[in-house]
MARLO-927229 format. One line per field, with one value per residue (C-alpha): residue number from 1; residue in three letters; x, y, z; chain. Coordinates in Angstrom, 1 decimal. Example, Ala and Ser with C-alpha at 12.3 -4.5 7.8 and 13.67 -1.06 7.14 Angstrom:
residues 2
pos	(1,2) $
code	(ALA,SER) $
x	(12.3,13.7) $
y	(-4.5,-1.1) $
z	(7.8,7.1) $
unit	(A,A) $
//
This chain:
residues 594
pos	(1,2,3,4,5,6,7,8,9,10,11,12,13,14,15,16,17,18,19,20,21,22,23,24,25,26,27,28,29,30,31,32,33,34,35,36,37,38,39,40,41,42,43,44,45,46,47,48,49,50,51,52,53,54,55,56,57,58,59,60,61,62,63,64,65,66,67,68,69,70,71,72,73,74,75,76,77,78,79,80,81,82,83,84,85,86,87,88,89,90,91,92,93,94,95,96,97,98,99,100,101,102,103,104,105,106,107,108,109,110,111,112,113,114,115,116,117,118,119,120,121,122,123,124,125,126,127,128,129,130,131,132,133,134,135,136,137,138,139,140,141,142,143,144,145,146,147,148,149,150,151,152,153,154,155,156,157,158,159,160,161,162,163,164,165,166,167,168,169,170,171,172,173,174,175,176,177,178,179,180,181,182,183,184,185,186,187,188,189,190,191,192,193,194,195,196,197,198,199,200,201,202,203,204,205,206,207,208,209,210,211,212,213,214,215,216,217,218,219,220,221,222,223,224,225,226,227,228,229,230,231,232,233,234,235,236,237,238,239,240,241,242,243,244,245,246,247,248,249,250,251,252,253,254,255,256,257,258,259,260,261,262,263,264,265,266,267,268,269,270,271,272,273,274,275,276,277,278,279,280,281,282,283,284,285,286,287,288,289,290,291,292,293,294,295,296,297,298,299,300,301,302,303,304,305,306,307,308,309,310,311,312,313,314,315,316,317,318,319,320,321,322,323,324,325,326,327,328,329,330,331,332,333,334,335,336,337,338,339,340,341,342,343,344,345,346,347,348,349,350,351,352,353,354,355,356,357,358,359,360,361,362,363,364,365,366,367,368,369,370,371,372,373,374,375,376,377,378,379,380,381,382,383,384,385,386,387,388,389,390,391,392,393,394,395,396,397,398,399,400,401,402,403,404,405,406,407,408,409,410,411,412,413,414,415,416,417,418,419,420,421,422,423,424,425,426,427,428,429,430,431,432,433,434,435,436,437,438,439,440,441,442,443,444,445,446,447,448,449,450,451,452,453,454,455,456,457,458,459,460,461,462,463,464,465,466,467,468,469,470,471,472,473,474,475,476,477,478,479,480,481,482,483,484,485,486,487,488,489,490,491,492,493,494,495,496,497,498,499,500,501,502,503,504,505,506,507,508,509,510,511,512,513,514,515,516,517,518,519,520,521,522,523,524,525,526,527,528,529,530,531,532,533,534,535,536,537,538,539,540,541,542,543,544,545,546,547,548,549,550,551,552,553,554,555,556,557,558,559,560,561,562,563,564,565,566,567,568,569,570,571,572,573,574,575,576,577,578,579,580,581,582,583,584,585,586,587,588,589,590,591,592,593,594) $
code	(MET,ALA,GLN,VAL,ASN,ALA,THR,VAL,GLY,ASP,LEU,ALA,GLY,ASN,ALA,ASP,LYS,ILE,VAL,ASP,TRP,THR,ARG,ARG,ALA,ALA,GLN,GLN,GLY,ALA,ARG,ILE,VAL,VAL,PHE,PRO,GLU,MET,MET,LEU,THR,GLY,TYR,PRO,VAL,GLU,ASP,LEU,ALA,LEU,ARG,ALA,SER,PHE,VAL,GLU,ALA,SER,ILE,GLU,THR,VAL,GLN,ARG,VAL,ALA,GLY,ARG,LEU,ALA,GLU,GLU,GLY,LEU,GLY,GLY,VAL,ALA,VAL,VAL,ALA,GLY,TYR,LEU,ASN,ARG,GLN,ALA,GLY,LEU,ALA,PRO,ARG,THR,GLY,LEU,PRO,ALA,GLY,ALA,PRO,LEU,ASP,ALA,ALA,ALA,LEU,LEU,TRP,GLY,GLY,ARG,VAL,VAL,ILE,THR,THR,ALA,LYS,HIS,HIS,LEU,PRO,ASN,TYR,GLY,VAL,PHE,ASP,GLU,TYR,ARG,TYR,PHE,VAL,PRO,GLY,ASN,SER,LEU,PRO,VAL,PHE,ARG,MET,PRO,ALA,GLY,GLY,THR,PRO,GLY,GLY,ASP,THR,ARG,PRO,GLU,ALA,VAL,ASP,VAL,ALA,ILE,ALA,ILE,CYS,GLU,ASP,LEU,TRP,GLN,GLN,GLY,GLY,PRO,VAL,ALA,VAL,THR,ARG,GLN,ALA,GLY,ALA,ALA,LEU,LEU,VAL,VAL,PRO,ASN,ALA,SER,PRO,TYR,GLU,ARG,GLY,LYS,ASP,ASP,VAL,ARG,LEU,ALA,LEU,CYS,GLN,ARG,CYS,ALA,GLY,GLU,ALA,GLY,ALA,ALA,LEU,ALA,TYR,SER,ASN,LEU,ILE,GLY,GLY,GLN,ASP,GLU,LEU,VAL,PHE,ASP,GLY,GLY,SER,LEU,LEU,VAL,ALA,ALA,ASP,GLY,GLU,LEU,LEU,ALA,ARG,GLY,PRO,GLN,PHE,GLU,GLU,THR,LEU,ILE,VAL,THR,ASP,LEU,ASP,LEU,PRO,ALA,ALA,THR,GLY,PRO,VAL,ARG,LEU,ALA,GLY,GLU,PRO,VAL,ASP,ALA,GLY,ASP,GLY,THR,VAL,ILE,THR,ILE,ARG,HIS,VAL,GLU,LEU,GLU,PRO,VAL,ALA,SER,PRO,ALA,ALA,GLY,GLY,GLN,ILE,ALA,PRO,ASP,THR,GLN,VAL,PRO,PHE,TRP,PRO,SER,LEU,PRO,ASP,HIS,GLU,GLU,VAL,TYR,ARG,ALA,LEU,VAL,LEU,GLY,VAL,ARG,ASP,TYR,VAL,ARG,LYS,ASN,GLY,PHE,ARG,SER,VAL,ILE,LEU,GLY,LEU,SER,GLY,GLY,ILE,ASP,SER,ALA,LEU,THR,ALA,THR,ILE,ALA,ALA,ASP,ALA,VAL,GLY,PRO,ASP,ASN,VAL,TYR,THR,VAL,LEU,MET,PRO,SER,ARG,TYR,SER,SER,ASP,HIS,SER,ILE,GLY,ASP,ALA,GLU,GLU,LEU,VAL,LYS,ARG,GLN,GLY,LEU,HIS,SER,VAL,ILE,VAL,PRO,ILE,ARG,SER,MET,VAL,ASP,ALA,PHE,GLU,ALA,GLU,LEU,ALA,PRO,ALA,GLY,PHE,PRO,ASP,THR,GLY,LEU,PRO,ALA,GLU,ASN,LEU,GLN,ALA,ARG,VAL,ARG,GLY,VAL,THR,LEU,MET,GLY,LEU,SER,ASN,ALA,ALA,GLY,HIS,LEU,VAL,LEU,THR,THR,GLY,ASN,LYS,SER,GLU,LEU,ALA,ALA,GLY,TYR,SER,THR,LEU,TYR,GLY,ASP,SER,ALA,GLY,GLY,TYR,GLY,PRO,ILE,LYS,ASP,VAL,LEU,LYS,THR,LEU,VAL,TRP,GLU,LEU,ALA,ARG,TRP,ARG,ASN,ALA,ALA,ALA,THR,GLY,GLN,GLN,ASP,THR,ASP,SER,LEU,PRO,ASP,TYR,GLN,VAL,LEU,ASP,ALA,LEU,LEU,ASP,ASP,TYR,VAL,GLU,LYS,ASP,MET,GLY,SER,ALA,GLN,LEU,ILE,ALA,ALA,GLY,HIS,ASP,PRO,ASP,LEU,VAL,GLN,ARG,VAL,ILE,ARG,LEU,VAL,ASP,LEU,ALA,GLU,TYR,LYS,ARG,ARG,GLN,TYR,PRO,PRO,GLY,PRO,LYS,ILE,THR,SER,ARG,ASN,PHE,GLY,ARG,ASP,ARG,ARG,LEU,PRO,ILE,THR,ASN,ALA,TRP,ARG,GLU,GLY,ALA,VAL,GLU,PRO,PRO,PRO,GLY,VAL,ILE,ALA,PRO,GLY,GLU,PRO) $
x	(71.3,71.9,68.7,69.3,67.5,67.9,66.8,65.0,67.2,70.3,72.5,75.7,74.6,73.0,76.2,78.2,75.9,76.4,80.2,80.0,77.6,79.5,82.7,80.9,79.5,82.9,84.4,82.0,82.8,80.0,80.7,77.3,75.6,72.0,70.7,67.0,65.1,66.3,68.8,70.8,67.9,65.6,62.1,59.6,61.1,57.7,58.0,61.8,61.9,60.6,63.4,66.2,68.9,68.0,68.1,71.4,72.8,71.7,73.4,76.6,76.6,76.1,79.2,81.2,80.1,81.4,84.8,84.8,84.2,87.2,89.4,88.6,89.5,85.9,85.8,85.6,82.3,79.3,77.0,73.4,71.9,68.8,69.0,67.2,68.1,66.5,65.6,67.6,66.2,62.5,60.9,58.7,55.0,51.7,51.5,55.3,56.8,59.1,62.7,61.6,62.8,63.5,63.2,66.6,69.2,72.9,75.5,78.7,81.9,85.6,85.1,82.4,78.7,78.7,75.0,71.7,68.1,64.8,61.5,59.3,56.0,55.0,52.5,49.7,47.4,47.1,50.0,51.7,51.5,54.4,52.8,53.2,57.0,58.6,58.7,58.9,62.1,62.3,65.4,66.6,70.3,72.1,75.7,78.1,80.0,83.5,84.8,86.8,86.2,87.3,90.9,91.7,88.4,87.1,87.4,84.5,85.5,82.4,80.9,77.3,74.6,72.7,69.6,68.2,64.5,62.9,60.2,56.8,58.2,57.6,54.0,52.7,52.5,55.1,57.9,61.4,60.5,59.3,62.2,64.7,63.9,64.5,67.8,68.9,70.0,70.7,69.9,67.4,68.3,65.5,65.9,62.7,61.0,57.8,55.8,54.6,51.1,49.8,50.4,52.2,55.3,53.4,52.1,55.7,57.0,54.3,55.1,58.8,58.2,55.9,58.3,61.3,59.5,58.4,62.0,63.6,66.1,66.9,65.5,67.0,64.4,66.3,63.8,64.2,63.6,62.7,60.0,59.2,56.3,53.3,55.1,57.0,59.3,59.9,62.7,62.0,64.2,63.9,66.0,64.3,65.6,64.3,62.0,60.6,62.5,63.1,66.8,67.1,64.9,65.9,64.5,61.7,62.4,66.2,69.1,71.2,73.1,71.7,74.7,74.2,76.3,74.5,75.4,74.1,74.2,77.1,76.6,76.4,77.1,78.8,77.8,75.5,76.7,74.0,70.7,68.1,64.4,61.9,58.2,57.7,54.3,52.6,52.1,55.6,59.0,62.0,65.6,68.0,71.3,74.2,77.5,80.5,82.4,86.2,87.9,88.9,91.0,89.4,92.0,89.5,87.2,89.3,86.5,84.9,81.7,82.6,81.4,79.5,77.8,74.1,71.7,70.2,66.6,65.0,61.6,58.4,57.1,53.8,51.0,50.8,54.5,54.8,52.3,53.7,57.3,56.0,54.5,57.6,59.8,57.5,57.6,61.4,62.3,59.8,61.4,65.0,64.9,63.1,65.6,63.5,65.0,61.9,58.1,55.2,51.6,48.6,48.0,44.4,44.4,42.7,44.0,44.8,47.2,48.6,49.5,50.8,53.1,54.4,55.1,56.9,59.0,60.0,60.8,62.9,63.5,61.5,63.7,62.7,59.0,57.2,53.6,51.1,48.1,45.4,42.4,39.2,35.6,35.0,37.9,36.9,38.1,40.6,42.1,44.9,45.7,45.9,48.0,50.4,50.8,51.7,54.3,55.8,55.9,57.4,59.8,58.4,58.5,55.2,53.6,50.1,48.5,44.9,42.9,39.6,40.4,41.4,38.2,36.2,37.9,37.1,33.5,33.1,34.4,32.4,29.1,28.0,28.3,25.9,28.4,26.5,28.0,27.2,27.1,29.2,30.6,32.0,33.8,35.2,36.4,38.2,39.9,41.0,42.5,44.5,45.7,46.8,48.6,50.5,51.4,52.6,54.9,56.1,57.0,58.8,60.9,61.1,59.1,57.2,53.5,52.0,48.3,46.6,43.5,42.8,41.4,37.9,37.4,39.1,36.8,33.6,34.8,35.2,38.1,38.2,39.9,42.6,42.1,43.0,43.8,46.5,50.0,52.8,52.5,49.8,51.3,48.0,46.2,45.8,45.0,41.3,40.2,39.9,43.5,44.6,43.4,45.0,48.4,48.1,47.5,50.4,52.6,51.3,50.3,46.6,44.9,41.3,40.0,37.0,34.5,33.0,30.4,27.7,27.7,29.4,28.4,30.5,33.9,33.8,30.7,31.9,35.4,34.0,31.7,34.6,36.8,34.3,33.5,37.0,39.4,37.2,35.3,32.0,28.8,25.8,24.0,27.0,27.4,23.9,24.2,27.3,25.1,25.6,22.6,21.0,20.4,23.9,25.3,23.6,24.7,28.3,28.5,27.3,29.8,32.7,31.8,31.2,34.5,36.6,37.5,38.8,41.0,42.6,43.8,45.1,48.8,50.5,50.9,52.4,50.5,49.8,46.7,46.0,43.8,45.0,43.5,46.1,48.0,45.7,42.2,41.8,38.2,37.0,35.9,33.2,31.2,27.5,27.5,26.2,26.4,22.9,21.3,17.5,17.3,19.2,22.6,22.8,24.2,25.9,27.2,24.5,24.3,26.2,28.5,32.1) $
y	(172.5,171.5,172.3,170.5,168.9,165.1,163.0,159.7,156.8,158.8,157.3,158.5,162.0,162.4,161.0,163.6,166.3,165.1,165.4,168.7,170.4,169.0,170.6,173.9,173.7,172.9,175.8,178.0,176.4,173.9,170.9,169.3,169.1,167.9,166.7,166.0,162.8,160.0,162.4,159.5,157.9,160.8,160.9,159.3,156.1,154.3,150.6,150.9,150.4,146.9,146.1,144.3,145.4,149.1,148.7,147.0,149.7,152.4,150.7,150.2,153.8,155.4,153.5,154.7,158.3,158.0,156.9,159.7,162.3,161.1,160.9,164.5,165.7,166.0,163.0,165.3,166.9,165.1,164.4,163.3,162.1,160.1,156.9,153.5,150.8,147.5,145.8,142.6,139.4,139.9,136.8,137.5,137.5,138.9,142.7,143.2,145.1,142.9,143.0,145.1,148.5,151.4,155.1,155.7,158.3,157.7,159.6,159.7,160.4,159.5,157.6,155.3,155.0,155.4,155.0,154.7,155.3,154.9,156.9,155.8,157.3,156.2,158.5,156.8,159.6,162.1,161.5,159.1,155.3,154.3,151.3,149.7,150.5,150.6,149.1,151.5,152.3,151.9,153.7,157.3,157.8,160.3,161.2,163.2,165.7,166.0,169.2,171.4,173.4,173.7,174.3,177.9,178.7,179.1,176.0,174.6,173.3,171.1,168.2,168.4,165.7,165.6,163.4,162.4,162.1,161.9,164.0,162.5,161.9,165.6,165.4,162.8,162.8,160.8,158.9,160.2,163.8,163.0,160.6,163.3,165.1,161.9,161.4,164.9,166.0,169.7,169.6,167.5,167.3,166.3,165.3,166.1,165.6,167.6,168.3,171.7,172.8,176.4,178.1,175.2,177.1,178.7,175.3,173.9,176.7,176.2,172.4,172.9,175.3,172.9,169.9,171.9,172.6,168.9,167.7,170.4,171.0,173.2,171.8,171.8,171.0,170.5,170.1,168.9,171.1,170.1,168.4,164.7,163.8,165.4,166.5,169.7,170.2,173.8,173.8,176.5,174.8,176.0,176.3,177.0,177.2,175.0,177.9,178.1,181.2,181.2,181.3,180.8,180.2,179.0,180.2,178.4,176.7,177.3,175.0,176.6,176.2,177.6,178.0,179.1,179.1,177.6,178.0,174.8,173.3,171.0,167.3,166.0,162.6,159.6,158.3,155.3,152.8,150.1,150.7,152.1,151.3,153.9,154.5,156.7,158.0,156.6,153.0,151.9,151.5,153.3,152.4,155.3,154.5,156.6,157.0,159.1,160.5,160.3,163.5,163.5,166.1,167.8,169.6,170.5,172.1,175.2,177.8,179.5,181.4,185.1,186.7,189.4,187.0,187.9,185.2,183.7,184.7,184.3,186.0,183.9,184.5,186.2,183.7,184.1,184.2,181.0,179.2,180.4,179.4,175.9,175.4,176.6,174.3,171.4,171.9,172.5,169.4,167.1,168.3,168.1,164.9,163.0,164.0,166.4,169.5,171.3,171.5,172.0,173.1,174.4,178.1,179.1,182.8,181.8,182.4,178.8,178.2,181.7,181.0,177.5,178.9,181.6,179.0,176.9,179.8,180.7,177.0,176.0,179.2,180.7,179.3,175.8,176.4,175.6,176.7,175.6,177.8,175.6,177.7,176.1,177.0,177.3,179.7,183.2,186.1,187.4,184.0,184.0,187.7,187.2,184.0,185.7,188.7,186.3,184.6,187.9,189.1,185.9,185.2,181.7,179.6,179.3,177.8,178.0,174.7,175.3,172.2,172.9,170.7,167.9,168.2,168.3,165.2,163.3,164.4,163.4,159.9,159.6,160.9,157.5,156.2,158.8,161.5,164.8,167.8,170.3,170.4,169.1,165.9,168.1,170.3,167.3,166.0,169.3,168.9,165.4,166.6,169.2,166.5,164.3,167.3,168.1,164.5,164.1,167.2,165.9,162.5,164.1,166.5,165.0,167.8,167.1,168.0,170.2,170.1,173.4,172.3,173.8,172.0,173.5,172.1,168.8,168.5,169.0,166.8,169.7,168.1,165.8,162.5,162.1,165.8,168.6,166.0,164.4,165.2,164.4,167.0,169.4,172.5,174.0,170.7,171.6,175.3,176.4,178.8,181.7,181.2,180.9,184.5,185.6,184.1,185.6,189.0,188.5,187.6,190.5,188.1,188.3,187.4,187.3,183.9,181.9,181.4,178.2,180.0,179.4,175.8,176.1,178.5,181.5,180.3,182.2,180.2,176.9,177.0,177.7,174.6,172.5,173.5,172.3,169.1,168.1,169.7,169.3,166.2,167.6,165.6,167.1,167.9,169.7,171.6,172.8,173.8,175.8,178.0,176.4,176.3,172.9,172.4,173.5,171.1,168.1,169.2,169.8,166.5,164.6,166.3,165.6,162.0,161.1,162.6,160.3,158.1,161.2,162.3,158.8,159.4,162.9,163.5,164.3,167.9,169.8,169.5,172.9,172.1,169.6,167.5,167.2,164.9,162.2,160.9,162.7,161.7,158.1,157.2,154.1,154.7,152.0,153.5,153.4,155.8,159.2,161.8,162.9,161.1,160.9,158.5,155.4,156.2,156.2,153.1,154.9,158.4,160.6,161.1,164.2,164.4,164.6) $
z	(144.8,141.2,139.4,136.1,133.1,133.0,130.0,130.6,129.7,128.9,131.7,130.1,129.4,132.9,134.5,132.6,134.0,137.6,137.2,135.3,137.7,140.8,139.4,139.0,142.5,144.0,142.3,144.1,147.5,147.9,150.1,149.5,146.1,145.8,142.4,141.6,142.0,139.7,138.2,136.7,134.9,134.3,135.6,135.3,133.8,133.9,132.7,132.2,136.0,135.4,132.9,134.7,132.3,132.8,136.6,136.5,134.2,136.6,139.6,137.6,136.4,139.8,141.0,138.0,138.6,142.2,140.8,138.2,140.8,142.8,139.7,138.9,142.4,143.6,146.0,149.0,147.8,149.2,146.2,146.6,143.4,142.5,140.6,140.0,142.5,143.5,146.8,147.0,148.6,147.9,146.4,143.4,144.2,142.8,143.4,143.7,140.8,138.8,140.2,143.3,141.9,144.2,143.5,145.2,146.1,146.6,148.6,146.6,148.6,148.3,145.1,146.2,147.0,150.7,151.6,149.7,150.5,148.7,148.6,151.5,150.4,146.9,145.2,143.4,142.3,139.5,137.1,139.5,139.3,141.5,143.2,139.7,139.5,143.0,146.4,149.3,151.2,154.9,156.0,156.8,156.0,158.1,157.1,159.2,157.2,158.6,160.1,157.8,154.6,151.1,150.3,150.5,152.1,155.7,157.9,160.0,163.4,163.8,162.0,160.8,160.4,157.2,156.4,153.0,152.0,148.5,147.0,148.0,151.5,152.1,150.9,153.3,157.1,159.1,157.5,156.9,157.7,161.2,161.8,160.8,164.1,166.1,164.3,165.3,161.8,161.2,157.4,155.4,151.7,149.4,145.7,143.8,140.5,141.2,138.0,137.2,137.8,137.6,140.9,142.5,143.6,146.6,147.6,147.6,149.8,152.4,152.3,152.8,155.7,157.4,156.9,158.1,161.3,161.6,161.0,163.2,160.5,157.5,154.3,150.8,148.1,144.8,142.0,138.4,135.4,131.8,129.7,129.6,127.3,129.0,132.1,132.6,135.6,136.5,139.1,141.6,144.2,147.8,150.9,154.2,157.7,160.5,161.6,158.1,157.0,153.2,152.7,148.9,145.9,142.4,139.1,137.2,133.9,134.0,134.7,137.5,140.7,143.9,146.1,149.7,152.8,155.9,159.5,161.0,164.5,165.1,165.4,168.9,170.3,168.7,165.3,165.9,163.4,164.1,162.4,164.8,164.0,165.1,164.8,161.6,162.7,159.6,160.7,159.6,161.1,159.6,160.4,161.0,159.3,160.3,158.5,159.3,156.3,156.5,155.4,151.7,150.0,147.0,145.0,142.3,144.8,145.3,145.4,148.2,148.7,149.0,152.3,150.5,148.1,147.7,148.9,145.7,145.4,142.0,141.9,141.3,137.8,137.1,136.4,132.6,132.1,134.2,132.2,128.9,129.8,130.9,127.4,125.7,127.7,127.1,123.4,123.3,125.2,123.4,120.1,121.3,123.3,120.6,117.9,115.8,114.3,113.1,113.5,111.1,111.8,110.0,110.3,109.9,111.0,114.2,117.7,118.6,115.7,116.1,119.8,118.9,116.2,118.6,121.3,118.7,117.5,121.1,121.8,118.8,116.9,114.1,111.4,112.6,112.4,109.1,108.6,106.0,105.0,103.5,102.3,101.3,100.7,104.5,105.1,106.1,103.9,106.4,107.4,104.9,105.6,109.3,109.0,106.6,109.0,111.8,109.6,108.7,112.3,113.7,110.8,110.1,107.0,105.2,102.2,100.8,99.8,98.5,99.4,97.7,94.7,97.1,99.1,95.8,94.6,97.8,97.7,94.0,94.7,97.9,96.5,95.2,98.7,100.0,101.1,101.5,99.7,102.5,106.3,109.1,107.5,104.6,107.2,108.8,105.5,104.9,108.3,107.4,104.1,106.0,108.4,105.5,103.9,107.1,107.8,104.2,104.5,107.8,106.4,103.5,105.5,109.0,110.7,113.9,113.4,116.1,116.7,117.6,119.6,123.0,126.1,125.8,122.3,123.2,126.2,124.1,121.3,118.8,117.0,114.0,114.3,111.6,110.9,113.3,115.9,113.7,114.8,117.2,120.0,121.2,122.8,124.0,124.7,128.4,127.9,128.1,125.4,127.8,128.8,125.2,124.7,128.0,127.0,123.5,125.0,127.4,124.5,122.4,119.6,119.6,116.3,115.2,114.3,113.4,116.2,117.5,119.7,117.2,118.4,121.8,124.6,125.3,126.4,129.7,130.5,129.0,130.6,134.1,133.7,132.3,135.2,137.7,135.8,134.6,137.1,140.3,139.2,140.3,139.5,137.8,141.0,142.4,139.1,139.2,142.9,142.0,139.7,136.3,134.0,134.3,130.6,129.8,132.4,130.8,127.3,128.3,130.3,127.3,125.0,127.3,128.0,124.4,123.3,125.4,122.4,120.6,123.5,123.6,120.1,120.6,120.8,124.1,125.2,128.1,131.4,133.2,135.2,138.0,135.7,132.2,129.5,129.7,132.7,135.2,133.8,132.6,132.1,130.1,126.6,126.8,129.7,130.2,133.2,132.3,135.0,136.0,133.0,133.0,130.1,129.0,127.5,123.7,122.2,119.4,118.7,117.5,113.7,112.6,115.6,114.4) $
unit	(A,A,A,A,A,A,A,A,A,A,A,A,A,A,A,A,A,A,A,A,A,A,A,A,A,A,A,A,A,A,A,A,A,A,A,A,A,A,A,A,A,A,A,A,A,A,A,A,A,A,A,A,A,A,A,A,A,A,A,A,A,A,A,A,A,A,A,A,A,A,A,A,A,A,A,A,A,A,A,A,A,A,A,A,A,A,A,A,A,A,A,A,A,A,A,A,A,A,A,A,A,A,A,A,A,A,A,A,A,A,A,A,A,A,A,A,A,A,A,A,A,A,A,A,A,A,A,A,A,A,A,A,A,A,A,A,A,A,A,A,A,A,A,A,A,A,A,A,A,A,A,A,A,A,A,A,A,A,A,A,A,A,A,A,A,A,A,A,A,A,A,A,A,A,A,A,A,A,A,A,A,A,A,A,A,A,A,A,A,A,A,A,A,A,A,A,A,A,A,A,A,A,A,A,A,A,A,A,A,A,A,A,A,A,A,A,A,A,A,A,A,A,A,A,A,A,A,A,A,A,A,A,A,A,A,A,A,A,A,A,A,A,A,A,A,A,A,A,A,A,A,A,A,A,A,A,A,A,A,A,A,A,A,A,A,A,A,A,A,A,A,A,A,A,A,A,A,A,A,A,A,A,A,A,A,A,A,A,A,A,A,A,A,A,A,A,A,A,A,A,A,A,A,A,A,A,A,A,A,A,A,A,A,A,A,A,A,A,A,A,A,A,A,A,A,A,A,A,A,A,A,A,A,A,A,A,A,A,A,A,A,A,A,A,A,A,A,A,A,A,A,A,A,A,A,A,A,A,A,A,A,A,A,A,A,A,A,A,A,A,A,A,A,A,A,A,A,A,A,A,A,A,A,A,A,A,A,A,A,A,A,A,A,A,A,A,A,A,A,A,A,A,A,A,A,A,A,A,A,A,A,A,A,A,A,A,A,A,A,A,A,A,A,A,A,A,A,A,A,A,A,A,A,A,A,A,A,A,A,A,A,A,A,A,A,A,A,A,A,A,A,A,A,A,A,A,A,A,A,A,A,A,A,A,A,A,A,A,A,A,A,A,A,A,A,A,A,A,A,A,A,A,A,A,A,A,A,A,A,A,A,A,A,A,A,A,A,A,A,A,A,A,A,A,A,A,A,A,A,A,A,A,A,A,A,A,A,A,A,A,A,A,A,A,A,A,A,A,A,A,A,A,A,A,A,A,A,A,A,A,A,A,A,A,A,A,A,A,A,A,A,A,A,A,A,A,A,A,A,A,A,A,A,A,A,A,A,A,A,A,A,A,A,A,A,A,A,A,A,A,A,A,A,A,A,A,A,A,A,A,A,A,A,A) $
//
């Protein structure tokens, strides 16, 4: 299983990775190499799937990759790689994605694309919107690996049947997994692009064990790693036996090969070349498509798996380390894949900006992190000192830009228009001056501006548009305040900061309520029944609902929960529904609300 980091749209770079990692696998004796879902195009491609030129380039590139593998002496390694294909012969109609794209996988062998398949179950929940992009596949390919082994290695006297399914096909009942048992395959290989969520690795293991039992076959779950906009893919590839025994597990957040020697049942009976339609158990029919691979010499695949090689088991990460590494990988890949070389952020002396700066330093290196300290009349006495201490400990760049005179100038010019010189609007003006300062420095030097807001404050609307919400990426956008502190303690970078609890409830109380309302989608009656204070329920629901327009204008950030503000939770801004409201909804935002 080649657990690698693909980049969306980089067909040439991803093709090079397929060839490179196949060579590495062959040198270790692998006869089958399984890459992640849509490895060639990256995942998710979103509306690129609807662009005919991109689909055509994907199809042409996968064919060239097959030829390159043969030219480099790797034609006798069976390579399963995801790519973007199309369903030919479908007439355009309303509801059919333009061009009938397929989330596909190809088997490369002997210099050509031998057989292809496409995802049967299309996810359309959470971050997924695949009814928009793809048409479902309706076949299960089964390829018979020829008897033999790698040159210089042990030989295998029997051939083995291997089936291919794709990602979501494991998560739904019936379909390719159920048909695998009817096809009699000994191994089911599954290219995956399963986004990270906190604690998801245990769910995946139980899923693979259940599906292996349903398929009656060993199951190889090869998962993508890397960051793509808001999504983070954590790898953690799995190999389980037909009885559910865990045979191998890959690391999280690392590119690697998981190379394992399997003793599988030999193929029985003749290869059935004609397609065989069978009931998939989900209301559809799937055609079993068999292909027998002719033996191909692979001079470049001269390695063998040593008999005493330790079975590859990378340990599952502790919870806080897992979350932290997801955030670091999300930031690193957003910076790298979008061509930035450095990041910049405002450092206030508070815990949110301290954690954000530390994540950035771990992601791109401290020498590429620029911080700006912007004291004003509202800064606490120790803010600068705490920020400077963090800069010193982390080895970051820093500059002090006092903004009081800028704020004063704004206030003086706005006074004739009725701008007050005290209170909440003045604090928001200060935040906007800081945002302008950061964006100006970003524009001058090409830095990516990181925002420092956490999920608790973003939920309640405690962010200022064109102020602290101004930026290109929000590393802790999906991190509740209580988890911010836990991660800071884990990273040994806790800092003392300004508190918002004068206007918000204690974060332990607030975050528990937000988790039930945002993550679990509970209504007001359910929230009260769950033990939350009724008055607080109404207040927090109002804050969350009214802040939707702000969240739409907040930059993306790495998703770590099951319901992030972004792809997961898409509510209308213009929305008269108020959960549990006992009075008509307000027509405008209340005066004084930021």
